[in-house]
C-alpha positions as CSV (number, residue, x, y, z in Angstrom):
1,X,99.0,64.8,147.9
2,X,101.8,66.4,150.2
3,X,100.4,67.5,153.6
4,X,100.9,71.6,151.7
5,X,98.5,70.5,148.7
6,X,95.8,68.8,151.6
7,X,96.1,72.1,153.8
8,X,95.4,74.4,150.8
9,X,93.2,71.8,149.2
10,X,91.1,71.7,152.9
11,X,91.5,75.9,153.1
12,X,89.8,76.4,149.4
13,X,87.1,74.1,150.8
14,X,86.5,76.0,153.7
15,X,86.7,79.1,151.8
16,X,84.1,77.8,149.2
17,X,81.8,76.7,152.0
18,X,82.0,79.5,153.5
19,X,81.0,81.9,150.4
20,X,78.1,79.5,149.4
21,X,76.9,80.2,153.0
22,X,76.8,83.6,152.5
23,X,75.7,83.7,149.0
24,X,72.6,82.5,150.7
25,X,71.5,86.3,151.1
26,X,70.3,88.0,147.8
27,X,69.0,91.7,146.9
28,X,65.6,91.7,145.4
29,X,64.5,94.1,143.2
30,X,61.5,94.6,140.7
31,X,61.6,95.4,136.9
32,X,58.7,95.8,134.8
33,X,56.4,94.1,138.3
34,X,58.9,91.1,138.3
35,X,60.9,90.1,141.2
36,X,64.6,89.5,140.3
37,X,67.4,88.8,142.4
38,X,71.5,89.6,142.9
39,X,73.6,87.8,145.4
40,X,74.6,90.5,147.6
41,X,78.4,89.5,147.3
42,X,78.2,91.4,144.3
43,X,76.4,94.6,145.4
44,X,78.4,97.5,145.9
45,X,75.9,100.2,147.1
46,X,72.4,101.3,145.7
47,X,71.9,105.4,145.0
48,X,69.2,107.6,143.9
49,X,68.4,107.7,140.1
50,X,70.1,110.7,138.4
51,X,70.3,111.3,135.3
52,X,73.2,109.9,133.6
53,X,75.2,111.1,130.9
54,X,74.4,110.1,127.5
55,X,77.3,108.6,125.2
56,X,76.9,108.4,121.6
57,X,77.0,105.3,119.5
58,X,76.2,102.7,122.3
59,X,74.0,99.7,122.3
60,X,70.2,101.0,123.5
61,X,70.4,99.4,126.7
62,X,73.4,101.3,128.0
63,X,71.7,104.6,129.3
64,X,74.8,106.3,129.9
65,X,77.2,106.9,132.8
66,X,77.7,108.6,135.8
67,X,80.6,110.2,137.9
68,X,80.7,108.3,141.3
69,X,83.1,109.7,143.5
70,X,85.3,110.8,140.6
71,X,84.9,107.1,138.8
72,X,83.1,106.8,135.6
73,X,80.6,104.1,135.9
74,X,78.4,102.8,132.9
75,X,74.6,102.5,133.8
76,X,72.6,99.7,131.9
77,X,69.2,99.5,132.0
78,X,68.2,96.2,132.9
79,X,64.8,96.1,131.3
80,X,66.4,97.1,128.0
81,X,69.1,94.3,128.3
82,X,66.1,91.9,128.8
83,X,64.6,93.0,125.4
84,X,61.6,94.8,127.3
85,X,60.5,98.6,126.9
86,X,62.9,101.1,128.9
87,X,61.9,101.2,132.3
88,X,60.1,104.7,133.4
89,X,61.7,106.7,136.0
90,X,59.8,107.3,139.0
91,X,60.5,107.9,142.7
92,X,61.5,104.2,143.5
93,X,63.9,104.1,140.8
94,X,67.4,103.6,141.8
95,X,70.6,102.6,140.4
96,X,72.1,99.1,141.8
97,X,76.1,99.6,141.5
98,X,77.9,96.0,141.4
99,X,80.9,94.6,140.9
100,X,81.6,92.6,137.7
101,X,84.4,90.3,138.1
102,X,86.8,90.1,135.2
103,X,88.9,87.2,133.8
104,X,91.8,88.9,135.2
105,X,90.7,88.6,138.5
106,X,90.0,92.5,138.6
107,X,86.4,94.3,139.1
108,X,84.8,96.8,137.3
109,X,82.0,99.0,138.5
110,X,78.9,99.4,136.9
111,X,75.4,100.6,137.5
112,X,72.3,98.7,136.6
113,X,68.4,100.5,136.8
114,X,66.0,99.1,138.5
115,X,61.9,99.9,139.0
116,X,62.4,99.6,142.6
117,X,64.5,97.5,144.8
118,X,63.0,95.7,147.7
119,X,64.6,93.7,150.6
120,X,67.6,91.4,151.3
121,X,66.2,87.8,151.5
122,X,68.0,84.8,152.8
123,X,67.3,82.3,150.3
124,X,68.3,78.8,151.2
125,X,70.2,76.7,148.8
126,X,67.4,74.2,149.6
127,X,65.1,76.7,148.1
128,X,66.9,77.5,145.0
129,X,66.2,75.5,141.7
130,X,68.3,75.3,138.8
131,X,66.9,77.6,135.8
132,X,64.8,76.3,133.7
133,X,65.7,74.7,130.4
134,X,63.9,76.3,127.0
135,X,66.0,75.1,124.1
136,X,68.6,75.8,122.5
137,X,67.4,78.8,121.2
138,X,66.7,80.9,124.2
139,X,69.4,82.6,126.3
140,X,69.5,81.2,130.2
141,X,72.9,81.8,130.7
142,X,72.6,84.8,132.6
143,X,70.4,82.8,135.3
144,X,71.9,81.2,138.2
145,X,68.7,80.0,139.5
146,X,65.2,80.4,140.5
147,X,64.3,80.9,143.9
148,X,61.2,80.0,145.7
149,X,60.0,83.1,147.9
150,X,56.7,83.0,149.5
151,X,55.1,80.6,147.0
152,X,56.5,82.7,143.6
153,X,59.8,82.4,141.9
154,X,62.7,85.1,141.8
155,X,64.8,84.8,139.1
156,X,68.7,84.8,140.3
157,X,70.5,86.4,137.8
158,X,74.2,85.8,137.5
159,X,75.6,89.4,137.2
160,X,79.0,88.5,135.2
161,X,77.5,87.1,132.8
162,X,74.2,89.3,132.2
163,X,76.7,92.7,132.1
164,X,80.1,91.6,131.0
165,X,82.3,94.5,130.1
166,X,83.7,92.2,127.0
167,X,79.8,91.4,126.1
168,X,78.8,95.1,126.3
169,X,82.0,96.5,124.3
170,X,81.0,93.5,121.8
171,X,77.8,94.8,121.4
172,X,78.6,98.5,120.7
173,X,81.1,97.3,118.1
174,X,78.6,95.6,116.6
175,X,75.9,98.7,116.9
176,X,77.9,100.7,115.3
177,X,78.9,98.4,112.0
178,X,75.7,97.9,111.7
179,X,74.0,101.4,112.1
180,X,73.5,103.4,108.5
């Protein structure tokens, strides 16, 4: 390797270390009395729950779309996405707007409905365990880890895998074909 390549490699490593350090902060929220977390680097904003406009022939986990400063943003009910009953809307229900990284390097905005936002926590890498192994029949690819906070576990979500636009599009097509 020449000096330019070494400098580029060194800069890439420094950026990765800085990103990992920043990624120690997570937004925690509840869904059906369970605590989940998303890295704050993926969070764009948190808004009060409004009634999304329903879109026909979409999967059940898509609540609809909202107008966010002129942009159409799909809203996903994370509880339904996880195979649970739809979240009941309360005073504390809100929509977390996140950025979903795409393979081409762009990012799309998406909203996720959560029962309540808790707080931003710093979870050191030493307090994060790898996702548990349940066997090949249970999907865990959307879990980035299990954070230990106050003697309890927090499920840390990998938003780029759980809410990818490509996956939602595939599910929507499958649901349309499966509908009578």
